[in-house]
MDAnalysis code that builds the backbone (N, CA, C; Angstrom):
import MDAnalysis as mda
import numpy as np

u = mda.Universe.empty(681, n_residues=227, atom_resindex=np.repeat(np.arange(227), 3), trajectory=True)
u.add_TopologyAttr("name", ["N", "CA", "C"] * 227)
u.add_TopologyAttr("resid", np.arange(1, 228))
u.add_TopologyAttr("resname", ["MET", "ASP", "VAL", "TYR", "ALA", "ASP", "ALA", "TYR", "GLU", "ARG", "TYR", "ARG", "ALA", "ASP", "LEU", "GLU", "ALA", "TRP", "HIS", "PRO", "PRO", "LEU", "ALA", "TRP", "PRO", "SER", "GLU", "PRO", "HIS", "ARG", "PRO", "ALA", "ARG", "PRO", "GLN", "PRO", "PRO", "THR", "SER", "PRO", "VAL", "ALA", "VAL", "GLY", "ALA", "PRO", "VAL", "TRP", "CYS", "GLY", "LEU", "CYS", "PRO", "ARG", "ILE", "ILE", "GLU", "ALA", "ALA", "LEU", "ALA", "GLU", "LEU", "ASP", "ASP", "THR", "ALA", "ALA", "LEU", "LEU", "ALA", "ALA", "GLU", "VAL", "ASP", "GLY", "HIS", "CYS", "GLY", "GLY", "CYS", "THR", "THR", "GLY", "PRO", "ASN", "GLY", "VAL", "ALA", "ALA", "PRO", "THR", "PRO", "GLU", "THR", "ILE", "VAL", "ASP", "THR", "LEU", "ASP", "GLU", "LEU", "TYR", "GLY", "VAL", "LEU", "VAL", "HIS", "VAL", "GLU", "ASP", "GLN", "TRP", "ARG", "THR", "ALA", "ARG", "GLY", "TYR", "PRO", "PRO", "ARG", "PRO", "ARG", "ARG", "ALA", "ARG", "GLY", "ALA", "HIS", "ALA", "ARG", "ALA", "VAL", "ALA", "VAL", "GLY", "TRP", "LEU", "LEU", "GLY", "GLN", "LEU", "ASP", "ASP", "ILE", "LEU", "LEU", "ASP", "PRO", "TRP", "SER", "ALA", "ASP", "VAL", "GLY", "LEU", "ASP", "VAL", "LEU", "HIS", "TRP", "HIS", "ARG", "LYS", "LEU", "LEU", "HIS", "MET", "SER", "LYS", "SER", "ASP", "PRO", "ALA", "SER", "ARG", "ARG", "SER", "PRO", "ILE", "ALA", "CYS", "PRO", "ARG", "CYS", "ARG", "GLU", "ARG", "GLN", "VAL", "ILE", "ARG", "ARG", "ASP", "ASP", "GLY", "TYR", "TYR", "GLU", "CYS", "GLY", "SER", "CYS", "GLY", "ARG", "LEU", "LEU", "ASN", "GLU", "THR", "GLU", "HIS", "ASP", "ARG", "GLU", "PHE", "SER", "GLU", "GLN", "ALA", "ASP", "GLN", "HIS", "ASP", "HIS"])
u.atoms.positions = np.array([
    [20.087, -0.879, -25.248],
    [19.440, -0.717, -24.216],
    [19.578, -1.633, -22.683],
    [20.916, -1.647, -22.217],
    [22.090, -2.452, -20.978],
    [21.562, -0.691, -20.154],
    [22.292, 0.326, -20.676],
    [22.118, 1.503, -20.385],
    [21.265, 2.358, -19.671],
    [20.286, 1.863, -20.887],
    [18.723, 2.710, -19.847],
    [17.934, 1.856, -18.998],
    [18.388, 0.687, -19.520],
    [17.463, -0.516, -17.877],
    [18.819, 0.369, -16.797],
    [19.652, 0.049, -16.941],
    [20.710, 0.486, -15.875],
    [20.821, 1.928, -14.890],
    [19.652, 2.772, -15.768],
    [19.732, 3.338, -15.753],
    [17.957, 3.792, -14.540],
    [17.110, 2.778, -15.371],
    [15.783, 2.919, -14.937],
    [15.535, 2.653, -13.707],
    [16.927, 1.498, -13.014],
    [16.633, 0.331, -11.758],
    [17.472, 1.710, -10.887],
    [17.977, 2.690, -10.803],
    [18.756, 3.876, -10.618],
    [17.511, 4.998, -10.007],
    [17.118, 4.775, -11.070],
    [15.490, 5.666, -11.316],
    [14.663, 5.137, -9.762],
    [14.027, 4.271, -10.117],
    [13.164, 3.295, -9.143],
    [13.907, 3.989, -8.100],
    [14.891, 3.191, -7.717],
    [15.621, 3.278, -6.594],
    [15.141, 4.897, -5.416],
    [16.101, 5.337, -6.387],
    [15.689, 7.061, -6.004],
    [14.370, 7.382, -5.969],
    [13.395, 6.586, -5.963],
    [12.003, 7.125, -5.851],
    [11.427, 6.205, -4.834],
    [12.432, 5.881, -4.590],
    [11.852, 4.548, -2.723],
    [12.868, 5.496, -1.812],
    [13.571, 6.268, -2.394],
    [14.024, 6.794, -1.074],
    [14.092, 8.308, -0.729],
    [12.946, 8.825, -1.875],
    [12.888, 10.166, -2.074],
    [11.269, 10.712, -1.298],
    [11.253, 11.660, -0.814],
    [10.273, 12.549, 0.469],
    [9.412, 12.876, -0.700],
    [7.593, 13.364, -0.755],
    [7.493, 14.749, -1.247],
    [7.873, 15.993, -0.421],
    [7.927, 16.810, -0.598],
    [7.378, 18.072, 0.481],
    [6.438, 18.150, 1.262],
    [5.620, 18.847, 2.378],
    [4.744, 19.010, 2.814],
    [4.523, 20.403, 2.532],
    [5.502, 20.902, 2.028],
    [4.511, 22.874, 1.760],
    [4.419, 22.634, -0.278],
    [4.021, 23.070, -0.422],
    [3.058, 23.033, -1.767],
    [2.698, 24.170, -1.793],
    [2.354, 24.679, -3.516],
    [3.219, 23.839, -4.208],
    [5.111, 23.747, -4.277],
    [5.410, 24.024, -3.633],
    [6.913, 23.957, -3.317],
    [7.722, 22.724, -4.643],
    [8.846, 23.790, -4.702],
    [9.466, 22.368, -5.666],
    [9.897, 21.358, -5.190],
    [9.344, 19.842, -5.965],
    [9.416, 18.613, -4.905],
    [10.471, 18.190, -5.234],
    [11.748, 18.296, -5.794],
    [12.452, 17.562, -6.512],
    [12.436, 16.123, -6.852],
    [11.886, 15.817, -7.429],
    [10.737, 14.571, -7.325],
    [12.332, 14.103, -8.409],
    [12.686, 12.537, -8.117],
    [14.241, 12.513, -9.288],
    [14.039, 11.912, -10.839],
    [14.329, 12.815, -11.377],
    [13.941, 12.715, -13.011],
    [14.181, 11.251, -13.253],
    [12.732, 10.981, -14.651],
    [12.484, 9.536, -14.938],
    [14.088, 9.383, -16.370],
    [14.747, 8.777, -16.589],
    [15.791, 8.034, -17.744],
    [15.189, 8.595, -19.366],
    [15.169, 9.389, -19.237],
    [15.116, 9.361, -21.299],
    [15.096, 7.763, -21.493],
    [14.339, 7.535, -22.933],
    [14.486, 5.948, -23.126],
    [15.374, 5.980, -24.268],
    [15.897, 4.953, -24.181],
    [16.981, 5.506, -25.576],
    [15.817, 5.811, -26.880],
    [17.681, 6.529, -27.596],
    [16.184, 7.372, -29.091],
    [17.745, 6.826, -30.317],
    [18.744, 5.915, -29.723],
    [19.862, 5.830, -30.925],
    [19.069, 4.885, -31.563],
    [19.530, 4.567, -33.190],
    [18.893, 3.360, -33.474],
    [19.402, 1.446, -33.178],
    [18.312, 1.093, -33.091],
    [19.174, -0.671, -32.254],
    [19.720, -1.085, -33.342],
    [20.464, -1.354, -33.282],
    [21.015, -2.321, -33.743],
    [20.962, -4.117, -33.987],
    [20.714, -4.374, -34.800],
    [20.344, -5.825, -35.622],
    [21.789, -6.085, -34.984],
    [21.294, -7.598, -33.840],
    [22.563, -8.224, -33.344],
    [22.794, -9.183, -32.826],
    [21.640, -8.820, -31.688],
    [21.186, -9.825, -30.666],
    [19.971, -10.396, -30.314],
    [19.310, -10.594, -31.571],
    [19.500, -9.852, -33.202],
    [18.667, -7.937, -32.783],
    [17.694, -7.657, -31.721],
    [17.597, -6.331, -31.667],
    [17.915, -6.488, -30.495],
    [17.131, -7.182, -29.174],
    [17.324, -6.854, -28.355],
    [18.626, -8.081, -27.289],
    [18.965, -7.014, -26.124],
    [20.054, -7.994, -25.281],
    [19.630, -9.061, -25.027],
    [19.810, -9.590, -23.976],
    [19.964, -10.775, -23.427],
    [18.715, -10.289, -22.390],
    [18.293, -9.430, -21.741],
    [18.151, -9.308, -20.092],
    [16.181, -8.536, -20.926],
    [16.900, -7.843, -21.351],
    [15.204, -7.124, -22.582],
    [14.452, -7.823, -22.901],
    [14.100, -9.128, -23.200],
    [12.689, -9.733, -23.622],
    [12.511, -10.038, -22.676],
    [12.963, -10.175, -21.836],
    [11.980, -10.452, -20.305],
    [11.402, -9.367, -19.720],
    [12.379, -8.637, -19.886],
    [11.854, -7.079, -18.714],
    [10.365, -6.688, -19.493],
    [10.331, -6.929, -21.203],
    [8.917, -6.735, -21.484],
    [8.109, -7.513, -21.511],
    [8.287, -8.523, -21.554],
    [7.564, -9.662, -21.972],
    [6.687, -9.426, -20.201],
    [7.549, -9.294, -19.049],
    [6.568, -9.036, -17.658],
    [6.127, -8.222, -18.097],
    [6.644, -6.979, -18.523],
    [5.758, -5.659, -18.854],
    [4.283, -6.061, -19.296],
    [4.688, -6.455, -20.902],
    [3.330, -7.096, -21.535],
    [2.168, -7.115, -20.189],
    [3.045, -9.238, -19.678],
    [1.940, -9.334, -18.797],
    [1.076, -9.005, -17.580],
    [1.746, -8.721, -17.922],
    [1.230, -6.663, -16.062],
    [-0.014, -5.607, -16.500],
    [0.841, -5.456, -18.224],
    [-0.912, -4.839, -18.388],
    [-2.244, -5.137, -17.911],
    [-2.554, -6.333, -18.588],
    [-3.829, -6.666, -18.653],
    [-4.060, -6.276, -17.190],
    [-3.675, -6.695, -15.576],
    [-3.956, -6.564, -14.307],
    [-4.531, -5.103, -13.786],
    [-2.958, -4.594, -14.351],
    [-3.027, -3.360, -13.768],
    [-4.146, -2.355, -14.523],
    [-3.922, -2.015, -15.870],
    [-5.514, -2.270, -16.657],
    [-6.699, -2.211, -16.040],
    [-7.194, -3.535, -15.358],
    [-8.277, -3.680, -14.879],
    [-7.911, -3.341, -13.543],
    [-7.478, -2.824, -12.410],
    [-7.251, -1.819, -11.393],
    [-7.764, -0.443, -11.580],
    [-7.384, -0.275, -12.390],
    [-8.132, 1.233, -12.889],
    [-9.313, 0.474, -13.290],
    [-9.782, 0.300, -13.822],
    [-11.463, -0.052, -14.385],
    [-11.917, -0.593, -13.461],
    [-11.539, -0.942, -12.175],
    [-11.889, -1.093, -11.165],
    [-12.665, 0.322, -10.336],
    [-11.608, 1.006, -11.007],
    [-11.820, 2.552, -9.308],
    [-13.052, 3.492, -10.727],
    [-13.061, 2.854, -12.106],
    [-14.500, 3.475, -13.015],
    [-15.900, 3.069, -11.927],
    [-15.855, 2.055, -12.458],
    [-16.763, 1.063, -11.209],
    [-16.978, 1.283, -10.190],
    [-16.062, 1.670, -9.605],
    [-16.350, 2.273, -8.198],
    [-16.014, 1.713, -7.262],
    [-14.936, 0.280, -7.320],
    [-14.907, -0.558, -6.580],
    [-14.469, -0.563, -5.284],
    [-13.321, 0.356, -6.064],
    [-11.800, 1.124, -4.443],
    [-11.986, 1.711, -4.057],
    [-13.147, 1.937, -4.422],
    [-13.053, 4.320, -3.610],
    [-12.328, 4.920, -3.865],
    [-12.248, 5.785, -3.236],
    [-10.991, 7.200, -3.145],
    [-12.445, 8.477, -3.542],
    [-10.972, 9.233, -2.826],
    [-11.429, 10.652, -3.869],
    [-10.594, 11.111, -4.629],
    [-10.961, 12.252, -4.845],
    [-10.061, 12.761, -6.436],
    [-9.008, 13.264, -6.210],
    [-9.197, 13.760, -5.062],
    [-7.660, 14.700, -4.588],
    [-7.146, 13.517, -3.693],
    [-5.569, 13.383, -3.449],
    [-4.840, 12.782, -2.391],
    [-4.987, 13.879, -1.488],
    [-4.195, 13.360, -0.331],
    [-4.209, 14.763, 0.793],
    [-2.717, 15.152, 0.619],
    [-2.056, 14.964, -0.134],
    [-0.844, 15.587, -0.744],
    [-1.104, 16.817, -2.084],
    [-2.554, 17.135, -2.418],
    [-3.030, 17.743, -2.957],
    [-2.794, 17.226, -4.676],
    [-2.532, 16.199, -4.840],
    [-1.905, 15.435, -6.196],
    [-3.174, 14.900, -6.529],
    [-4.004, 14.883, -7.947],
    [-4.848, 15.083, -8.379],
    [-5.559, 13.384, -9.015],
    [-5.933, 12.291, -8.750],
    [-6.356, 11.152, -9.003],
    [-7.040, 11.619, -10.231],
    [-6.977, 10.108, -11.350],
    [-7.197, 10.249, -12.455],
    [-8.961, 10.414, -12.178],
    [-9.232, 11.289, -13.431],
    [-10.531, 11.075, -13.278],
    [-11.453, 9.745, -14.256],
    [-12.238, 9.353, -14.026],
    [-13.027, 7.698, -14.267],
    [-12.601, 8.259, -16.226],
    [-13.367, 9.582, -16.752],
    [-13.696, 9.746, -17.760],
    [-11.886, 9.270, -18.896],
    [-10.393, 9.794, -18.019],
    [-9.545, 10.251, -18.372],
    [-8.391, 8.263, -17.796],
    [-9.012, 7.538, -17.222],
    [-9.270, 6.112, -17.343],
    [-9.702, 5.594, -18.348],
    [-11.340, 6.316, -18.345],
    [-11.622, 5.666, -19.712],
    [-10.865, 5.393, -21.207],
    [-10.537, 6.515, -21.557],
    [-9.730, 6.906, -22.316],
    [-8.221, 6.407, -22.568],
    [-8.023, 6.218, -21.337],
    [-6.509, 5.159, -21.333],
    [-6.479, 5.081, -21.751],
    [-7.352, 3.477, -21.001],
    [-7.534, 1.965, -20.951],
    [-7.930, 2.391, -22.990],
    [-9.210, 2.253, -23.509],
    [-9.665, 2.905, -24.767],
    [-7.546, 3.408, -25.823],
    [-7.721, 3.702, -25.715],
    [-5.638, 4.207, -26.178],
    [-4.781, 2.939, -26.351],
    [-5.397, 2.367, -24.772],
    [-3.868, 0.882, -24.678],
    [-4.635, -0.157, -25.740],
    [-6.231, -0.481, -25.417],
    [-6.419, -0.932, -26.182],
    [-6.193, -0.848, -27.840],
    [-6.195, 0.039, -28.031],
    [-6.166, 0.435, -30.056],
    [-4.576, 0.368, -30.325],
    [-3.853, 0.682, -29.110],
    [-1.791, 0.410, -29.520],
    [-1.871, -1.064, -29.568],
    [-2.640, -2.058, -28.698],
    [-2.319, -3.765, -28.620],
    [-2.410, -3.830, -29.748],
    [-3.943, -3.707, -30.611],
    [-4.508, -4.287, -31.509],
    [-3.423, -3.950, -32.826],
    [-3.141, -2.507, -32.606],
    [-2.338, -2.052, -34.060],
    [-1.298, -2.917, -34.255],
    [-0.108, -3.102, -33.093],
    [0.598, -4.582, -32.724],
    [-0.010, -5.364, -33.496],
    [-0.756, -5.721, -32.791],
    [-1.606, -6.800, -33.486],
    [-1.472, -7.495, -35.302],
    [-2.744, -5.706, -35.177],
    [-3.068, -6.408, -36.637],
    [-1.456, -6.371, -37.645],
    [0.032, -5.512, -37.699],
    [0.875, -5.429, -37.980],
    [1.998, -6.394, -38.450],
    [1.733, -7.089, -37.235],
    [2.592, -8.357, -37.067],
    [2.086, -9.638, -37.847],
    [0.464, -10.058, -37.728],
    [-0.637, -11.060, -38.152],
    [-0.190, -9.984, -39.561],
    [-0.371, -9.132, -40.510],
    [0.126, -8.609, -42.004],
    [1.284, -9.042, -41.699],
    [2.740, -8.938, -41.017],
    [3.896, -9.473, -41.166],
    [4.139, -10.924, -41.872],
    [3.132, -11.803, -40.704],
    [3.196, -13.095, -41.096],
    [2.313, -13.402, -41.679],
    [1.711, -12.695, -42.761],
    [0.724, -13.347, -43.440],
    [-0.450, -14.397, -42.473],
    [-1.046, -14.164, -41.466],
    [-1.645, -14.787, -40.474],
    [-3.171, -13.720, -40.575],
    [-4.147, -15.115, -40.647],
    [-5.865, -14.102, -40.735],
    [-5.881, -12.774, -39.820],
    [-6.962, -12.386, -40.674],
    [-7.304, -10.613, -40.214],
    [-7.357, -11.122, -38.559],
    [-7.276, -10.151, -37.803],
    [-7.728, -10.243, -36.417],
    [-9.610, -10.249, -36.403],
    [-9.473, -11.559, -35.996],
    [-11.327, -10.627, -35.498],
    [-11.990, -9.911, -34.783],
    [-12.760, -9.599, -35.224],
    [-13.486, -8.244, -34.762],
    [-13.668, -8.495, -32.834],
    [-13.964, -7.492, -31.998],
    [-13.963, -8.162, -30.946],
    [-14.397, -6.693, -30.040],
    [-15.396, -6.984, -29.827],
    [-15.621, -5.670, -28.613],
    [-15.085, -4.837, -27.743],
    [-14.750, -3.516, -27.727],
    [-14.067, -3.117, -26.714],
    [-14.456, -2.869, -26.057],
    [-12.937, -3.567, -24.560],
    [-13.356, -4.033, -23.394],
    [-12.852, -4.645, -22.342],
    [-12.509, -5.105, -21.675],
    [-11.499, -5.985, -20.828],
    [-11.942, -7.112, -21.444],
    [-12.482, -7.680, -21.409],
    [-12.522, -9.305, -22.491],
    [-11.144, -9.157, -23.585],
    [-11.421, -7.471, -24.104],
    [-11.036, -7.838, -25.777],
    [-9.282, -7.490, -24.851],
    [-9.310, -6.728, -24.083],
    [-8.152, -6.269, -23.622],
    [-6.539, -7.357, -23.309],
    [-7.575, -8.525, -22.551],
    [-6.924, -9.610, -22.015],
    [-6.855, -10.160, -23.465],
    [-8.192, -10.897, -24.804],
    [-7.161, -11.430, -25.211],
    [-6.858, -10.634, -26.609],
    [-6.110, -9.766, -26.502],
    [-5.180, -8.655, -27.187],
    [-4.230, -8.878, -26.069],
    [-3.688, -9.025, -25.220],
    [-2.394, -9.293, -24.283],
    [-1.727, -10.552, -24.879],
    [-3.221, -11.118, -24.409],
    [-3.156, -12.825, -24.839],
    [-2.104, -13.256, -25.365],
    [-2.232, -12.880, -26.657],
    [-2.533, -13.276, -28.044],
    [-1.185, -12.323, -28.602],
    [-0.667, -11.445, -27.716],
    [0.937, -10.965, -27.862],
    [1.810, -11.390, -27.078],
    [1.649, -11.802, -25.750],
    [2.066, -12.439, -24.963],
    [2.635, -14.175, -25.479],
    [1.709, -14.871, -26.684],
    [2.506, -15.908, -27.051],
    [3.472, -15.276, -28.326],
    [3.236, -14.243, -28.880],
    [4.344, -14.034, -29.651],
    [5.162, -13.056, -29.765],
    [5.014, -12.882, -28.987],
    [5.983, -12.020, -28.592],
    [7.775, -12.314, -28.765],
    [8.080, -13.859, -28.599],
    [9.090, -14.432, -28.800],
    [9.786, -13.315, -30.032],
    [9.104, -14.278, -30.822],
    [8.561, -13.949, -32.662],
    [9.154, -12.340, -33.090],
    [8.071, -11.456, -32.274],
    [8.389, -9.888, -32.079],
    [9.421, -9.735, -32.274],
    [10.020, -10.273, -30.883],
    [11.368, -9.826, -31.053],
    [12.241, -9.868, -31.366],
    [12.046, -10.878, -31.851],
    [13.984, -10.635, -33.129],
    [13.070, -9.588, -33.950],
    [12.683, -9.017, -34.629],
    [11.809, -8.191, -35.659],
    [12.725, -6.531, -35.187],
    [13.364, -6.177, -36.281],
    [13.992, -5.290, -36.040],
    [12.465, -3.986, -35.837],
    [11.309, -3.932, -35.930],
    [10.422, -3.779, -36.019],
    [10.388, -3.247, -34.339],
    [10.336, -4.458, -33.620],
    [9.829, -4.321, -32.483],
    [10.547, -3.210, -31.315],
    [11.203, -3.083, -31.802],
    [12.347, -1.865, -31.113],
    [11.527, -1.313, -30.726],
    [10.857, -0.040, -31.266],
    [9.275, 0.338, -31.127],
    [8.203, -0.528, -30.704],
    [8.331, -1.334, -30.776],
    [6.991, -1.837, -29.895],
    [7.247, -1.933, -28.386],
    [8.317, -2.931, -27.899],
    [8.744, -2.939, -27.137],
    [9.469, -1.519, -25.757],
    [9.166, -0.857, -26.503],
    [9.344, 0.614, -25.866],
    [8.327, 1.132, -25.197],
    [7.118, 1.182, -26.284],
    [5.366, 1.209, -26.200],
    [5.088, 0.273, -24.714],
    [5.638, -0.844, -24.828],
    [5.174, -1.696, -23.412],
    [5.357, -1.197, -22.670],
    [7.206, -0.204, -22.604],
    [7.633, -0.323, -21.048],
    [7.129, 1.475, -20.732],
    [6.898, 2.058, -21.872],
    [6.098, 3.367, -21.395],
    [4.640, 2.797, -20.854],
    [4.207, 2.460, -21.314],
    [2.674, 2.036, -21.082],
    [1.993, 0.948, -19.654],
    [3.221, 0.641, -19.954],
    [3.034, 0.051, -18.174],
    [4.217, 0.501, -16.935],
    [4.612, 2.148, -17.216],
    [4.563, 2.473, -16.301],
    [3.723, 3.551, -15.953],
    [3.296, 4.027, -17.073],
    [1.759, 4.720, -17.332],
    [0.858, 4.056, -16.611],
    [0.320, 3.175, -16.950],
    [-0.407, 2.352, -15.865],
    [0.022, 1.597, -14.246],
    [0.900, 1.357, -14.037],
    [1.607, 1.372, -12.667],
    [0.692, 3.105, -11.841],
    [1.670, 4.672, -12.281],
    [1.735, 5.215, -12.204],
    [-0.422, 6.012, -11.627],
    [-1.152, 5.748, -12.892],
    [-2.214, 5.879, -12.446],
    [-3.398, 5.123, -11.295],
    [-2.439, 3.798, -11.376],
    [-3.359, 3.234, -10.706],
    [-2.538, 3.477, -8.950],
    [-1.302, 4.151, -8.941],
    [-0.695, 3.954, -7.583],
    [0.157, 3.059, -7.091],
    [0.080, 2.335, -7.534],
    [0.990, 0.588, -8.156],
    [2.479, 1.548, -8.156],
    [2.646, 2.337, -8.536],
    [4.122, 3.441, -8.497],
    [4.222, 3.010, -6.699],
    [5.259, 2.969, -6.208],
    [5.683, 3.639, -5.105],
    [5.708, 4.749, -4.627],
    [5.816, 6.176, -5.579],
    [6.272, 7.184, -4.915],
    [4.861, 7.760, -5.067],
    [3.808, 7.554, -5.526],
    [2.512, 7.594, -6.074],
    [1.792, 7.106, -4.232],
    [2.080, 5.718, -3.666],
    [1.815, 5.851, -2.529],
    [2.007, 6.580, -1.113],
    [3.148, 6.707, -1.206],
    [4.362, 7.545, -0.660],
    [3.824, 8.715, 0.522],
    [3.394, 8.635, 1.583],
    [3.052, 10.132, 1.993],
    [3.633, 10.858, 2.661],
    [4.235, 11.945, 2.834],
    [4.581, 12.819, 2.618],
    [4.775, 12.942, 3.790],
    [4.339, 12.235, 5.318],
    [4.456, 12.956, 6.369],
    [5.196, 12.300, 7.380],
    [5.587, 12.888, 8.381],
    [6.584, 11.966, 9.725],
    [5.679, 11.342, 10.179],
    [6.078, 10.549, 10.286],
    [5.161, 9.266, 11.651],
    [5.065, 9.863, 12.614],
    [3.886, 9.596, 13.007],
    [3.496, 10.659, 15.024],
    [4.576, 9.915, 15.284],
    [5.086, 8.642, 15.420],
    [5.735, 8.358, 16.859],
    [7.266, 8.052, 16.517],
    [7.748, 7.450, 15.489],
    [8.674, 7.647, 15.473],
    [9.784, 8.784, 14.309],
    [8.735, 9.069, 14.028],
    [8.998, 10.478, 13.355],
    [10.315, 10.463, 11.626],
    [10.177, 9.313, 11.148],
    [10.244, 8.774, 10.078],
    [9.507, 9.230, 9.435],
    [10.067, 9.463, 7.633],
    [8.586, 9.624, 6.480],
    [8.970, 7.969, 5.833],
    [8.854, 7.750, 5.811],
    [8.486, 6.073, 5.811],
    [6.818, 5.659, 5.961],
    [6.447, 6.471, 5.538],
    [5.145, 5.960, 5.372],
    [4.135, 5.895, 4.235],
    [3.723, 4.942, 4.070],
    [2.768, 4.497, 2.892],
    [1.615, 4.049, 2.838],
    [0.953, 4.607, 2.105],
    [-0.893, 3.803, 1.503],
    [-1.096, 2.921, 1.691],
    [-1.626, 1.770, 1.505],
    [-2.023, 0.688, 1.947],
    [-3.492, 0.382, 0.793],
    [-3.486, -0.912, -0.124],
    [-4.538, -0.918, -0.391],
    [-5.787, -1.242, -0.164],
    [-5.408, -1.529, 1.798],
    [-7.182, -1.338, 2.378],
    [-7.225, -0.024, 2.946],
    [-6.375, 1.167, 2.539],
    [-6.888, 2.238, 3.144],
    [-6.341, 3.704, 3.825],
    [-5.546, 1.682, 4.740],
    [-4.873, 2.405, 5.765],
    [-3.193, 2.850, 5.441],
    [-2.532, 3.984, 7.004],
    [-1.052, 4.671, 6.350],
    [-0.111, 4.091, 7.001],
    [0.752, 2.942, 7.113],
    [1.536, 1.959, 7.014],
    [2.930, 2.988, 7.634],
    [3.590, 3.333, 8.890],
    [4.954, 3.605, 8.177],
    [5.320, 2.264, 8.874],
    [6.630, 1.858, 7.685],
    [7.418, 1.289, 6.902],
    [9.082, 0.424, 7.799],
    [8.309, 2.470, 8.914],
    [10.053, 2.139, 10.136],
    [9.880, 0.907, 11.128],
    [8.275, 1.635, 11.869],
    [7.692, 0.730, 13.371],
    [6.641, 0.641, 13.250],
    [5.669, 0.223, 12.102],
    [4.590, 0.567, 12.132],
    [3.372, 0.597, 12.551],
    [3.521, 2.125, 12.472],
    [2.270, 2.578, 13.099],
    [1.566, 2.307, 12.140],
    [0.758, 2.339, 12.219],
    [-1.598, 2.472, 11.602],
    [-1.327, 3.227, 11.498],
    [-2.236, 4.483, 11.116],
    [-3.349, 5.392, 10.718],
    [-4.540, 5.138, 9.633],
    [-5.765, 5.694, 10.632],
    [-6.729, 5.622, 9.245],
    [-6.716, 7.305, 8.850],
    [-7.481, 7.107, 7.453],
    [-6.993, 8.112, 7.067],
    [-7.899, 9.413, 7.358],
    [-8.355, 9.573, 8.578],
    [-8.696, 10.642, 9.329],
    [-7.552, 11.490, 9.883],
    [-6.782, 10.238, 10.608],
    [-5.528, 10.429, 11.300],
    [-4.649, 11.114, 10.255],
    [-4.768, 10.266, 9.746],
    [-3.371, 10.623, 8.535],
    [-3.509, 12.221, 7.451],
    [-4.340, 12.330, 7.465],
    [-5.063, 13.564, 7.190],
    [-4.692, 14.889, 7.961],
    [-5.212, 14.470, 9.628],
    [-4.877, 15.688, 10.959],
    [-3.782, 16.009, 10.862],
    [-2.864, 14.115, 10.769],
    [-0.854, 14.399, 11.044],
    [-0.742, 15.304, 9.800],
    [-1.635, 15.301, 8.182],
    [-0.750, 16.074, 7.465],
    [-0.833, 17.521, 7.902],
    [-2.064, 18.031, 7.684],
    [-2.529, 19.160, 8.270],
    [-1.629, 20.118, 9.275],
    [-1.095, 19.747, 10.607],
    [-0.760, 19.858, 11.541],
    [0.783, 19.651, 11.537],
    [1.590, 18.569, 10.571],
    [2.966, 19.256, 10.479],
    [2.560, 19.818, 8.784],
    [2.432, 20.070, 7.934],
    [1.721, 21.361, 6.657],
    [1.687, 23.137, 7.618],
    [0.937, 22.878, 9.184],
    [1.071, 24.048, 9.509],
    [2.382, 24.036, 10.116],
    [3.477, 23.424, 10.540],
    [4.390, 23.604, 11.598],
    [5.447, 23.771, 10.553],
    [5.536, 23.621, 9.261],
    [6.246, 23.527, 8.838],
    [6.969, 25.329, 8.115],
    [5.078, 25.838, 7.970],
    [4.675, 26.571, 6.962],
    [5.487, 27.661, 8.387],
    [5.059, 27.292, 9.466],
    [5.408, 28.232, 10.641],
    [7.360, 28.618, 11.141],
])
């Protein structure tokens, strides 16, 4: 798991430095995400290394917040279009609803398994939704230290990390999802990032562009690239 964690940190750093191409659909050469470990987990520490439980705990704690960001997009609170200026499709409301429903199913499946293993009372039935998801995450966080001592937790921990990355990407919290392919019209550096308020800001010189200005720059630079 230490090797995977190190590889994932290198992958995140490579994403920060990566710039998607202006010419679509050319090969973007996006950094490849490392494959999760597939070798059997050895019981000894007893399951995870010293750092892994805290990484998993942080990822689980963020699941509900990130899911809430996605749910807000379904409710229309975040606005936005279905396709970004770089041609990458944003998740549809139907996709988001299905994903959050699947996430809830995964969470309560883990809860049910752990309740059975420990002889706890069955999980109270809850209506599916934001409150039920928050309760499930909170319950699992309260049990996580003990869960991660069990060899069965190898699959649980990797699932949590998988869902954490998936929701970050869908909610555009992933740095690679926010990065624009354009060069800043002022300093020509490719450090333009979309902010939460809809503006684009150059991380090098601080130049701000609204969505119209950004899309115009994208079109002009794409035309120059083609010629």
